[in-house]
KOLGU-4560 file (N, C-alpha, C; in nm, 3 decimals, padded with zeros to 5 digits):
<recs>
<n_xx: 00.070 n_yy: -00.097 n_zz: -00.029 ca_xx: -00.015 ca_yy: 00.003 ca_zz: -00.014 c_xx: 00.081 c_yy: 00.132 c_zz: 00.017 mol: A seq: 1 type: MET>
<n_xx: 00.223 n_yy: 00.158 n_zz: 00.093 ca_xx: 00.272 ca_yy: 00.260 ca_zz: 00.071 c_xx: 00.353 c_yy: 00.279 c_zz: -00.056 mol: A seq: 2 type: VAL>
<n_xx: 00.401 n_yy: 00.181 n_zz: -00.170 ca_xx: 00.428 ca_yy: 00.213 ca_zz: -00.268 c_xx: 00.282 c_yy: 00.209 c_zz: -00.380 mol: A seq: 3 type: ASP>
<n_xx: 00.234 n_yy: 00.193 n_zz: -00.335 ca_xx: 00.120 ca_yy: 00.239 ca_zz: -00.448 c_xx: 00.072 c_yy: 00.393 c_zz: -00.353 mol: A seq: 4 type: LYS>
<n_xx: 00.071 n_yy: 00.430 n_zz: -00.255 ca_xx: 00.030 ca_yy: 00.566 ca_zz: -00.208 c_xx: 00.139 c_yy: 00.678 c_zz: -00.265 mol: A seq: 5 type: ALA>
<n_xx: 00.242 n_yy: 00.605 n_zz: -00.270 ca_xx: 00.388 ca_yy: 00.692 ca_zz: -00.326 c_xx: 00.385 c_yy: 00.720 c_zz: -00.447 mol: A seq: 6 type: LEU>
<n_xx: 00.328 n_yy: 00.656 n_zz: -00.537 ca_xx: 00.303 ca_yy: 00.668 ca_zz: -00.615 c_xx: 00.192 c_yy: 00.738 c_zz: -00.712 mol: A seq: 7 type: GLY>
<n_xx: 00.122 n_yy: 00.763 n_zz: -00.657 ca_xx: -00.005 ca_yy: 00.834 ca_zz: -00.599 c_xx: -00.016 c_yy: 00.999 c_zz: -00.568 mol: A seq: 8 type: MET>
<n_xx: 00.109 n_yy: 00.997 n_zz: -00.515 ca_xx: 00.183 ca_yy: 01.135 ca_zz: -00.455 c_xx: 00.153 c_yy: 01.224 c_zz: -00.591 mol: A seq: 9 type: LEU>
<n_xx: 00.061 n_yy: 01.333 n_zz: -00.562 ca_xx: 00.106 ca_yy: 01.466 ca_zz: -00.673 c_xx: 00.010 c_yy: 01.491 c_zz: -00.772 mol: A seq: 10 type: GLY>
<n_xx: -00.030 n_yy: 01.466 n_zz: -00.884 ca_xx: -00.140 ca_yy: 01.412 ca_zz: -00.969 c_xx: -00.243 c_yy: 01.351 c_zz: -00.961 mol: A seq: 11 type: PRO>
<n_xx: -00.262 n_yy: 01.238 n_zz: -00.881 ca_xx: -00.383 ca_yy: 01.134 ca_zz: -00.785 c_xx: -00.377 c_yy: 01.144 c_zz: -00.655 mol: A seq: 12 type: ASP>
<n_xx: -00.377 n_yy: 01.309 n_zz: -00.649 ca_xx: -00.384 ca_yy: 01.294 ca_zz: -00.465 c_xx: -00.493 c_yy: 01.293 c_zz: -00.430 mol: A seq: 13 type: ILE>
<n_xx: -00.607 n_yy: 01.335 n_zz: -00.500 ca_xx: -00.743 ca_yy: 01.357 ca_zz: -00.478 c_xx: -00.812 c_yy: 01.189 c_zz: -00.448 mol: A seq: 14 type: GLU>
<n_xx: -00.774 n_yy: 01.122 n_zz: -00.549 ca_xx: -00.835 ca_yy: 00.972 ca_zz: -00.538 c_xx: -00.710 c_yy: 00.922 c_zz: -00.409 mol: A seq: 15 type: LEU>
<n_xx: -00.624 n_yy: 00.973 n_zz: -00.402 ca_xx: -00.488 ca_yy: 00.879 ca_zz: -00.270 c_xx: -00.570 c_yy: 00.941 c_zz: -00.109 mol: A seq: 16 type: LEU>
<n_xx: -00.676 n_yy: 01.012 n_zz: -00.100 ca_xx: -00.656 ca_yy: 01.095 ca_zz: 00.011 c_xx: -00.832 c_yy: 00.996 c_zz: 00.001 mol: A seq: 17 type: THR>
<n_xx: -00.897 n_yy: 00.990 n_zz: -00.084 ca_xx: -01.006 ca_yy: 00.864 ca_zz: -00.056 c_xx: -01.006 c_yy: 00.734 c_zz: -00.024 mol: A seq: 18 type: GLU>
<n_xx: -00.898 n_yy: 00.692 n_zz: -00.101 ca_xx: -00.832 ca_yy: 00.573 ca_zz: -00.068 c_xx: -00.791 c_yy: 00.500 c_zz: 00.042 mol: A seq: 19 type: ILE>
<n_xx: -00.720 n_yy: 00.645 n_zz: 00.101 ca_xx: -00.686 ca_yy: 00.655 ca_zz: 00.247 c_xx: -00.786 c_yy: 00.643 c_zz: 00.372 mol: A seq: 20 type: LEU>
<n_xx: -00.855 n_yy: 00.763 n_zz: 00.299 ca_xx: -00.985 ca_yy: 00.781 ca_zz: 00.402 c_xx: -01.070 c_yy: 00.597 c_zz: 00.446 mol: A seq: 21 type: LEU>
<n_xx: -01.101 n_yy: 00.559 n_zz: 00.308 ca_xx: -01.154 ca_yy: 00.413 ca_zz: 00.356 c_xx: -01.073 c_yy: 00.322 c_zz: 00.377 mol: A seq: 22 type: ASP>
<n_xx: -00.921 n_yy: 00.310 n_zz: 00.366 ca_xx: -00.835 ca_yy: 00.247 ca_zz: 00.464 c_xx: -00.875 c_yy: 00.274 c_zz: 00.592 mol: A seq: 23 type: LEU>
<n_xx: -00.800 n_yy: 00.415 n_zz: 00.619 ca_xx: -00.916 ca_yy: 00.486 ca_zz: 00.815 c_xx: -00.987 c_yy: 00.411 c_zz: 00.820 mol: A seq: 24 type: GLY>
<n_xx: -01.076 n_yy: 00.388 n_zz: 00.779 ca_xx: -01.206 ca_yy: 00.345 ca_zz: 00.818 c_xx: -01.200 c_yy: 00.184 c_zz: 00.864 mol: A seq: 25 type: GLN>
<n_xx: -01.170 n_yy: 00.100 n_zz: 00.723 ca_xx: -01.157 ca_yy: -00.070 ca_zz: 00.739 c_xx: -01.038 c_yy: -00.067 c_zz: 00.869 mol: A seq: 26 type: LYS>
<n_xx: -00.943 n_yy: 00.025 n_zz: 00.916 ca_xx: -00.853 ca_yy: 00.004 ca_zz: 01.031 c_xx: -00.913 c_yy: 00.049 c_zz: 01.163 mol: A seq: 27 type: HIS>
<n_xx: -01.034 n_yy: 00.121 n_zz: 01.145 ca_xx: -01.116 ca_yy: 00.150 ca_zz: 01.287 c_xx: -01.192 c_yy: -00.005 c_zz: 01.272 mol: A seq: 28 type: VAL>
<n_xx: -01.202 n_yy: -00.075 n_zz: 01.179 ca_xx: -01.303 ca_yy: -00.209 ca_zz: 01.221 c_xx: -01.212 c_yy: -00.276 c_zz: 01.261 mol: A seq: 29 type: ALA>
<n_xx: -01.095 n_yy: -00.257 n_zz: 01.269 ca_xx: -00.997 ca_yy: -00.417 ca_zz: 01.315 c_xx: -00.953 c_yy: -00.313 c_zz: 01.380 mol: A seq: 30 type: TYR>
<n_xx: -00.966 n_yy: -00.252 n_zz: 01.505 ca_xx: -00.954 ca_yy: -00.182 ca_zz: 01.643 c_xx: -00.814 c_yy: -00.097 c_zz: 01.632 mol: A seq: 31 type: GLY>
<n_xx: -00.800 n_yy: -00.058 n_zz: 01.488 ca_xx: -00.635 ca_yy: 00.053 ca_zz: 01.532 c_xx: -00.732 c_yy: 00.170 c_zz: 01.588 mol: A seq: 32 type: VAL>
<n_xx: -00.629 n_yy: 00.240 n_zz: 01.684 ca_xx: -00.655 ca_yy: 00.325 ca_zz: 01.731 c_xx: -00.541 c_yy: 00.467 c_zz: 01.653 mol: A seq: 33 type: LYS>
<n_xx: -00.582 n_yy: 00.582 n_zz: 01.680 ca_xx: -00.502 ca_yy: 00.727 ca_zz: 01.663 c_xx: -00.357 c_yy: 00.714 c_zz: 01.712 mol: A seq: 34 type: PRO>
<n_xx: -00.356 n_yy: 00.669 n_zz: 01.836 ca_xx: -00.207 ca_yy: 00.657 ca_zz: 01.893 c_xx: -00.135 c_yy: 00.529 c_zz: 01.854 mol: A seq: 35 type: GLU>
<n_xx: -00.192 n_yy: 00.478 n_zz: 01.777 ca_xx: -00.120 ca_yy: 00.355 ca_zz: 01.708 c_xx: -00.003 c_yy: 00.413 c_zz: 01.589 mol: A seq: 36 type: TYR>
<n_xx: -00.060 n_yy: 00.464 n_zz: 01.547 ca_xx: 00.009 ca_yy: 00.555 ca_zz: 01.443 c_xx: 00.143 c_yy: 00.593 c_zz: 01.404 mol: A seq: 37 type: PHE>
<n_xx: 00.209 n_yy: 00.637 n_zz: 01.561 ca_xx: 00.291 ca_yy: 00.700 ca_zz: 01.525 c_xx: 00.441 c_yy: 00.579 c_zz: 01.561 mol: A seq: 38 type: PRO>
<n_xx: 00.361 n_yy: 00.474 n_zz: 01.643 ca_xx: 00.440 ca_yy: 00.330 ca_zz: 01.670 c_xx: 00.488 c_yy: 00.298 c_zz: 01.522 mol: A seq: 39 type: SER>
<n_xx: 00.369 n_yy: 00.270 n_zz: 01.430 ca_xx: 00.365 ca_yy: 00.191 ca_zz: 01.317 c_xx: 00.432 c_yy: 00.270 c_zz: 01.233 mol: A seq: 40 type: MET>
<n_xx: 00.463 n_yy: 00.422 n_zz: 01.206 ca_xx: 00.567 ca_yy: 00.515 ca_zz: 01.158 c_xx: 00.695 c_yy: 00.436 c_zz: 01.166 mol: A seq: 41 type: GLY>
<n_xx: 00.745 n_yy: 00.450 n_zz: 01.324 ca_xx: 00.860 ca_yy: 00.421 ca_zz: 01.337 c_xx: 00.935 c_yy: 00.323 c_zz: 01.267 mol: A seq: 42 type: ARG>
<n_xx: 00.811 n_yy: 00.189 n_zz: 01.312 ca_xx: 00.901 ca_yy: 00.073 ca_zz: 01.294 c_xx: 00.871 c_yy: 00.103 c_zz: 01.101 mol: A seq: 43 type: ALA>
<n_xx: 00.774 n_yy: 00.123 n_zz: 01.029 ca_xx: 00.807 ca_yy: 00.191 ca_zz: 00.865 c_xx: 00.955 c_yy: 00.253 c_zz: 00.869 mol: A seq: 44 type: LEU>
<n_xx: 00.942 n_yy: 00.373 n_zz: 00.918 ca_xx: 01.138 ca_yy: 00.439 ca_zz: 00.867 c_xx: 01.236 c_yy: 00.313 c_zz: 00.928 mol: A seq: 45 type: ILE>
<n_xx: 01.208 n_yy: 00.268 n_zz: 01.047 ca_xx: 01.328 ca_yy: 00.207 ca_zz: 01.078 c_xx: 01.348 c_yy: 00.044 c_zz: 00.980 mol: A seq: 46 type: TYR>
<n_xx: 01.196 n_yy: 00.000 n_zz: 00.933 ca_xx: 01.254 ca_yy: -00.129 ca_zz: 00.846 c_xx: 01.306 c_yy: -00.092 c_zz: 00.713 mol: A seq: 47 type: ALA>
<n_xx: 01.258 n_yy: 00.074 n_zz: 00.640 ca_xx: 01.337 ca_yy: 00.136 ca_zz: 00.537 c_xx: 01.478 c_yy: 00.136 c_zz: 00.576 mol: A seq: 48 type: VAL>
<n_xx: 01.489 n_yy: 00.152 n_zz: 00.684 ca_xx: 01.610 ca_yy: 00.235 ca_zz: 00.720 c_xx: 01.719 c_yy: 00.073 c_zz: 00.738 mol: A seq: 49 type: LYS>
<n_xx: 01.659 n_yy: -00.004 n_zz: 00.757 ca_xx: 01.728 ca_yy: -00.150 ca_zz: 00.761 c_xx: 01.734 c_yy: -00.185 c_zz: 00.590 mol: A seq: 50 type: GLN>
<n_xx: 01.702 n_yy: -00.145 n_zz: 00.524 ca_xx: 01.702 ca_yy: -00.194 ca_zz: 00.372 c_xx: 01.771 c_yy: -00.198 c_zz: 00.321 mol: A seq: 51 type: ASN>
<n_xx: 01.792 n_yy: -00.012 n_zz: 00.324 ca_xx: 01.882 ca_yy: 00.074 ca_zz: 00.245 c_xx: 02.030 c_yy: 00.076 c_zz: 00.338 mol: A seq: 52 type: LEU>
<n_xx: 02.001 n_yy: 00.049 n_zz: 00.427 ca_xx: 02.135 ca_yy: 00.015 ca_zz: 00.471 c_xx: 02.230 c_yy: 00.196 c_zz: 00.496 mol: A seq: 53 type: ASN>
<n_xx: 02.303 n_yy: 00.141 n_zz: 00.446 ca_xx: 02.373 ca_yy: 00.288 ca_zz: 00.434 c_xx: 02.401 c_yy: 00.420 c_zz: 00.353 mol: A seq: 54 type: LEU>
<n_xx: 02.274 n_yy: 00.362 n_zz: 00.267 ca_xx: 02.225 ca_yy: 00.459 ca_zz: 00.178 c_xx: 02.135 c_yy: 00.519 c_zz: 00.234 mol: A seq: 55 type: THR>
<n_xx: 02.097 n_yy: 00.530 n_zz: 00.375 ca_xx: 01.957 ca_yy: 00.603 ca_zz: 00.434 c_xx: 02.026 c_yy: 00.746 c_zz: 00.473 mol: A seq: 56 type: PHE>
<n_xx: 01.987 n_yy: 00.825 n_zz: 00.461 ca_xx: 02.025 ca_yy: 00.985 ca_zz: 00.460 c_xx: 01.967 c_yy: 01.017 c_zz: 00.564 mol: A seq: 57 type: THR>
<n_xx: 01.966 n_yy: 01.150 n_zz: 00.621 ca_xx: 01.916 ca_yy: 01.240 ca_zz: 00.696 c_xx: 01.781 c_yy: 01.289 c_zz: 00.623 mol: A seq: 58 type: ASP>
<n_xx: 01.839 n_yy: 01.356 n_zz: 00.496 ca_xx: 01.742 ca_yy: 01.357 ca_zz: 00.457 c_xx: 01.625 c_yy: 01.253 c_zz: 00.329 mol: A seq: 59 type: GLU>
<n_xx: 01.655 n_yy: 01.186 n_zz: 00.369 ca_xx: 01.562 ca_yy: 01.039 ca_zz: 00.309 c_xx: 01.493 c_yy: 01.029 c_zz: 00.433 mol: A seq: 60 type: MET>
<n_xx: 01.540 n_yy: 01.054 n_zz: 00.547 ca_xx: 01.443 ca_yy: 00.966 ca_zz: 00.710 c_xx: 01.316 c_yy: 01.133 c_zz: 00.681 mol: A seq: 61 type: LYS>
<n_xx: 01.385 n_yy: 01.278 n_zz: 00.710 ca_xx: 01.244 ca_yy: 01.382 ca_zz: 00.709 c_xx: 01.195 c_yy: 01.316 c_zz: 00.575 mol: A seq: 62 type: ASP>
<n_xx: 01.237 n_yy: 01.309 n_zz: 00.459 ca_xx: 01.147 ca_yy: 01.280 ca_zz: 00.395 c_xx: 00.999 c_yy: 01.195 c_zz: 00.387 mol: A seq: 63 type: ALA>
<n_xx: 01.076 n_yy: 01.058 n_zz: 00.407 ca_xx: 00.936 ca_yy: 00.943 ca_zz: 00.490 c_xx: 00.897 c_yy: 01.019 c_zz: 00.621 mol: A seq: 64 type: TRP>
<n_xx: 00.934 n_yy: 01.048 n_zz: 00.659 ca_xx: 00.852 ca_yy: 01.121 ca_zz: 00.806 c_xx: 00.713 c_yy: 01.191 c_zz: 00.752 mol: A seq: 65 type: VAL>
<n_xx: 00.743 n_yy: 01.271 n_zz: 00.669 ca_xx: 00.661 ca_yy: 01.361 ca_zz: 00.630 c_xx: 00.554 c_yy: 01.310 c_zz: 00.556 mol: A seq: 66 type: GLU>
<n_xx: 00.551 n_yy: 01.210 n_zz: 00.453 ca_xx: 00.485 ca_yy: 01.160 ca_zz: 00.357 c_xx: 00.423 c_yy: 01.067 c_zz: 00.485 mol: A seq: 67 type: VAL>
<n_xx: 00.487 n_yy: 00.957 n_zz: 00.496 ca_xx: 00.405 ca_yy: 00.920 ca_zz: 00.681 c_xx: 00.298 c_yy: 01.001 c_zz: 00.713 mol: A seq: 68 type: TYR>
<n_xx: 00.352 n_yy: 01.077 n_zz: 00.779 ca_xx: 00.280 ca_yy: 01.200 ca_zz: 00.869 c_xx: 00.123 c_yy: 01.244 c_zz: 00.748 mol: A seq: 69 type: GLY>
<n_xx: 00.184 n_yy: 01.246 n_zz: 00.615 ca_xx: 00.053 ca_yy: 01.301 ca_zz: 00.554 c_xx: -00.025 c_yy: 01.161 c_zz: 00.524 mol: A seq: 70 type: ALA>
<n_xx: -00.012 n_yy: 01.062 n_zz: 00.491 ca_xx: -00.070 ca_yy: 00.910 ca_zz: 00.472 c_xx: -00.137 c_yy: 00.873 c_zz: 00.631 mol: A seq: 71 type: LEU>
<n_xx: -00.055 n_yy: 00.887 n_zz: 00.708 ca_xx: -00.166 ca_yy: 00.896 ca_zz: 00.791 c_xx: -00.248 c_yy: 00.968 c_zz: 00.862 mol: A seq: 72 type: SER>
<n_xx: -00.264 n_yy: 01.102 n_zz: 00.842 ca_xx: -00.319 ca_yy: 01.164 ca_zz: 00.888 c_xx: -00.461 c_yy: 01.204 c_zz: 00.840 mol: A seq: 73 type: TYR>
<n_xx: -00.473 n_yy: 01.110 n_zz: 00.693 ca_xx: -00.615 ca_yy: 01.090 ca_zz: 00.635 c_xx: -00.708 c_yy: 00.938 c_zz: 00.716 mol: A seq: 74 type: ASP>
<n_xx: -00.560 n_yy: 00.906 n_zz: 00.725 ca_xx: -00.653 ca_yy: 00.736 ca_zz: 00.795 c_xx: -00.726 c_yy: 00.801 c_zz: 00.917 mol: A seq: 75 type: MET>
<n_xx: -00.565 n_yy: 00.854 n_zz: 00.992 ca_xx: -00.676 ca_yy: 00.904 ca_zz: 01.089 c_xx: -00.798 c_yy: 01.015 c_zz: 01.105 mol: A seq: 76 type: ILE>
<n_xx: -00.796 n_yy: 01.086 n_zz: 00.998 ca_xx: -00.873 ca_yy: 01.181 ca_zz: 01.026 c_xx: -01.029 c_yy: 01.069 c_zz: 00.981 mol: A seq: 77 type: ARG>
<n_xx: -01.011 n_yy: 00.988 n_zz: 00.922 ca_xx: -01.145 ca_yy: 00.889 ca_zz: 00.849 c_xx: -01.196 c_yy: 00.791 c_zz: 00.961 mol: A seq: 78 type: ALA>
<n_xx: -01.089 n_yy: 00.824 n_zz: 01.095 ca_xx: -01.170 ca_yy: 00.768 ca_zz: 01.233 c_xx: -01.302 c_yy: 00.818 c_zz: 01.281 mol: A seq: 79 type: GLN>
<n_xx: -01.276 n_yy: 00.997 n_zz: 01.218 ca_xx: -01.414 ca_yy: 01.103 ca_zz: 01.270 c_xx: -01.488 c_yy: 01.114 c_zz: 01.181 mol: A seq: 80 type: LYS>
<n_xx: -01.482 n_yy: 01.083 n_zz: 01.106 ca_xx: -01.598 ca_yy: 01.081 ca_zz: 00.947 c_xx: -01.710 c_yy: 01.028 c_zz: 00.958 mol: A seq: 81 type: ILE>
<n_xx: -01.804 n_yy: 01.017 n_zz: 00.953 ca_xx: -01.952 ca_yy: 00.945 ca_zz: 00.951 c_xx: -01.934 c_yy: 00.913 c_zz: 00.791 mol: A seq: 82 type: LYS>
<n_xx: -01.943 n_yy: 00.792 n_zz: 00.682 ca_xx: -01.933 ca_yy: 00.765 ca_zz: 00.556 c_xx: -02.041 c_yy: 00.691 c_zz: 00.567 mol: A seq: 83 type: ARG>
</recs>
């Protein structure tokens, strides 16, 4: 899902937002709470860093933190929207 979301940044941002809202609501049904997202983000960035090893720079980390923050924002927002 992360790969798909990254590919949709930019020209397909409205569609991506809808997908993330839907995905966020599905996560609510699974029992995921907003406070779980920061831990997931740290785990995701750790996994990316481990896979890239020495090529993972501070700039790359900052970019991943920003992207994850934007993606998780819509998923968290979905928990407050009745659709």
